[in-house]
C-alpha positions in Angstrom: -72.8 44.2 14.3 -76.1 46.3 14.4 -78.7 47.6 11.8 -77.7 50.8 10.4 -79.5 54.1 11.8 -81.0 56.3 9.1 -80.8 60.3 9.4 -82.4 61.7 6.4 -82.5 65.5 5.7 -84.2 67.6 3.0 -81.1 68.1 0.7 -77.3 67.8 0.3 -76.6 71.0 2.5 -78.8 69.5 5.2 -77.2 66.5 5.3 -73.8 68.0 5.6 -75.1 70.2 8.3 -76.6 66.9 10.3 -73.1 65.3 9.8 -71.5 68.5 11.0 -73.6 68.2 14.0 -72.9 64.5 14.5 -69.4 65.2 14.4 -69.8 67.8 17.3 -71.8 65.5 19.3 -69.1 62.3 19.0 -66.3 64.7 19.9 -68.4 65.8 23.0 -69.1 62.1 23.8 -65.4 61.1 23.6 -64.6 64.1 25.9 -60.7 64.0 25.7 -58.0 62.5 23.7 -57.2 62.4 20.2 -60.0 61.7 17.9 -59.4 59.8 14.7 -61.4 60.7 11.7 -61.3 59.5 8.1 -62.5 61.6 5.3 -63.6 60.7 1.9 -64.0 62.7 -1.4 -67.3 63.5 -3.3 -69.8 66.4 -3.6 -71.4 66.0 0.0 -68.3 66.2 1.3 -67.0 69.1 -0.3 -70.4 71.0 1.0 -69.6 69.5 4.6 -66.1 71.1 4.5 -67.4 74.3 3.5 -69.8 74.4 6.0 -67.3 73.4 8.8 -65.0 76.0 7.6 -67.8 78.6 7.8 -69.9 77.7 10.7 -67.9 75.4 13.1 -65.0 76.9 13.5 -65.7 77.8 17.2 -67.8 74.8 17.8 -65.0 72.1 17.3 -61.7 71.5 19.4 -59.6 71.2 16.2 -56.6 70.3 18.3 -58.1 66.8 19.1 -58.7 65.7 15.6 -56.5 63.4 13.3 -57.4 63.4 10.0 -57.0 60.5 7.5 -58.4 59.7 4.2 -60.3 56.2 3.4 -58.8 56.3 -0.2 -56.4 58.8 -2.0 -55.9 58.9 -5.6 -52.0 58.3 -6.6 -51.6 61.8 -8.0 -49.8 64.9 -6.4 -51.4 66.7 -3.6 -51.9 69.9 -6.0 -53.6 67.9 -8.4 -57.4 68.7 -8.8 -58.3 65.1 -8.3 -56.3 65.0 -5.0 -58.9 64.2 -1.9 -56.3 65.7 0.5 -55.8 68.8 -1.8 -59.6 69.4 -1.9 -59.8 69.3 2.2 -57.0 71.7 2.4 -58.4 74.3 0.1 -62.0 74.0 1.7 -61.1 73.3 5.1 -57.8 73.2 6.5 -56.8 76.3 5.3 -59.4 77.9 7.1 -59.7 76.5 10.7 -56.9 75.8 13.4 -56.0 72.3 12.6 -52.8 70.6 13.8 -50.6 70.5 10.8 -48.8 67.3 12.1 -52.3 65.4 12.9 -53.1 65.8 9.0 -52.1 62.5 7.6 -52.4 62.4 4.1 -51.1 59.6 1.9 -47.6 60.3 0.6 -48.4 60.1 -3.2 -44.6 60.9 -4.2 -44.1 57.0 -3.2 -44.8 54.4 -6.0 -48.5 53.0 -5.1 -47.4 50.0 -3.2 -45.0 51.6 -0.8 -47.6 54.4 -0.3 -50.1 52.0 0.8 -47.8 49.9 2.9 -46.4 53.3 4.4 -49.8 54.6 5.2 -51.1 51.4 6.9 -47.9 51.4 9.2 -48.5 55.1 10.1 -52.1 54.3 11.0 -51.0 51.3 13.1 -48.5 53.4 14.9 -51.1 56.0 15.8 -54.2 54.6 16.4 -55.3 51.9 19.0 -56.4 48.7 17.5 -58.3 45.5 17.7 -57.2 42.3 19.0 -55.8 41.2 15.6 -54.1 44.6 14.9 -56.5 46.3 12.8 -56.4 50.3 13.8 -59.6 51.5 15.3 -60.9 54.9 13.6 -63.2 56.9 15.9 -65.3 58.1 12.7 -65.0 56.7 9.2 -66.8 59.0 6.8 -67.7 57.1 3.6 -69.5 57.7 0.4 -71.0 55.5 -2.3 -70.7 55.4 -6.0 -73.3 54.8 -8.7 -71.7 51.3 -9.0 -72.0 50.7 -5.1 -68.4 51.4 -4.4 -66.9 52.9 -1.3 -63.5 54.0 -0.6 -61.8 52.6 -3.8 -63.2 49.2 -3.3 -65.3 48.6 -6.8 -67.4 45.6 -7.6 -64.7 44.5 -9.9 -62.3 44.2 -7.0 -64.2 43.8 -3.9 -63.5 40.1 -3.4 -60.0 40.9 -2.8 -60.2 44.3 -1.2 -63.3 43.5 1.3 -61.1 40.6 2.9 -57.6 41.8 2.5 -55.6 41.4 5.7 -53.4 44.7 5.1 -54.5 47.9 6.4 -54.3 49.5 3.2 -53.8 48.1 -0.4 -53.7 49.5 -4.3 -56.9 49.7 -5.9 -57.1 50.3 -9.9 -60.1 52.4 -11.1 -62.1 49.8 -13.4 -62.5 52.7 -16.4 -59.5 55.0 -16.1 -57.2 52.6 -14.7 -55.9 55.2 -12.1 -54.0 53.8 -9.0 -55.4 54.5 -5.7 -54.5 53.7 -2.0 -57.3 52.5 0.1 -58.3 51.2 3.4 -59.5 47.6 3.0 -62.8 46.1 4.3 -61.4 44.8 7.5 -60.0 48.3 8.5 -63.4 49.8 7.4 -65.5 47.4 9.5 -63.1 47.7 12.4 -64.3 51.6 12.9 -66.0 52.7 16.1 -68.5 54.3 13.7 -69.0 54.2 9.9 -71.1 57.0 8.5 -72.2 57.2 4.9 -73.0 60.4 3.3 -75.4 59.9 0.2 -77.4 62.2 -1.6 -79.2 62.7 -5.1 -81.7 60.9 -6.9 -78.6 59.3 -8.9 -78.4 57.2 -5.8 -81.8 56.1 -4.9 -81.9 53.1 -6.7 -78.6 51.7 -5.3 -79.5 52.9 -1.9 -82.8 51.2 -1.7 -81.2 47.9 -3.2 -78.7 47.8 -0.4 -80.8 49.1 2.8 -84.1 47.3 1.6 -81.4 44.2 1.4 -82.8 43.0 -1.9 -81.3 40.0 -3.4 -78.9 41.7 -5.7 -77.5 43.9 -2.9 -74.5 41.7 -2.0 -72.9 42.5 -5.3 -72.1 46.2 -4.2 -69.3 46.9 -2.1 -71.0 49.4 0.4 -73.5 46.5 1.4 -70.4 44.5 3.0 -69.4 47.6 5.2 -70.9 46.7 8.6 -68.9 47.6 11.5 -67.8 44.6 13.7 -68.6 46.2 17.0 -69.2 49.7 16.1 -72.1 51.8 14.7 -73.5 52.3 11.3 -75.2 55.4 10.1 -76.5 56.4 6.8 -76.9 60.3 6.3 -79.4 60.7 3.4 -81.1 63.3 1.7 -84.9 62.7 0.7 -84.1 61.9 -2.9 -81.5 59.3 -2.2 -83.9 57.9 0.6 -86.9 57.9 -1.6 -87.4 54.1 -2.2 -85.8 53.1 1.2 -88.6 51.0 3.0 -88.2 52.4 6.7 
């Protein structure tokens, strides 16, 4: 486990472009074979998907990419709240991805069944650790204003950060919406975790966690530290404003 690397850009679009360049670099480093990438929702990923579709269509070997989601709302894929649906509209419809390598959560199943099936799919397709956890090449995550990531919220973090299953069902603390989420051990088994965080609404929380303030441990993001992989924070200047570095 290593300290996070910080990549700070001027604004959200610049953060998205920095991550896009990072993705290209990571693919070049691995050189060949499948590349397992977990996506997230949020405003900065939306910018990223648009930039990838517009400017990186020829720069990326889309045939190598296998797409997963760190979490997904239990709604139909054509629902505006679907993380999968968002990526399809912004990215998949515009670049030569391999359709069979887009691994969406089957939200037609009841939540517990969907989580179990998604975990089984990940275990089947990916290399794994000695204790059977699938290893993602790159796990892209965001952070909510409450310090949550994927669908691991402060209210459920004690269970989900240590849950031995690959995926579990989370309940949104305010709306009660059910979601399928990767668990803490799986996030930390990734070869690399990359947080994309922008805006002055995230300034205080980012500083609390990266400055290791005494309150940081109550936020799920503070517990995402890859066991043997890399940790990178892609920040804009607003989110990084109070970080000591």
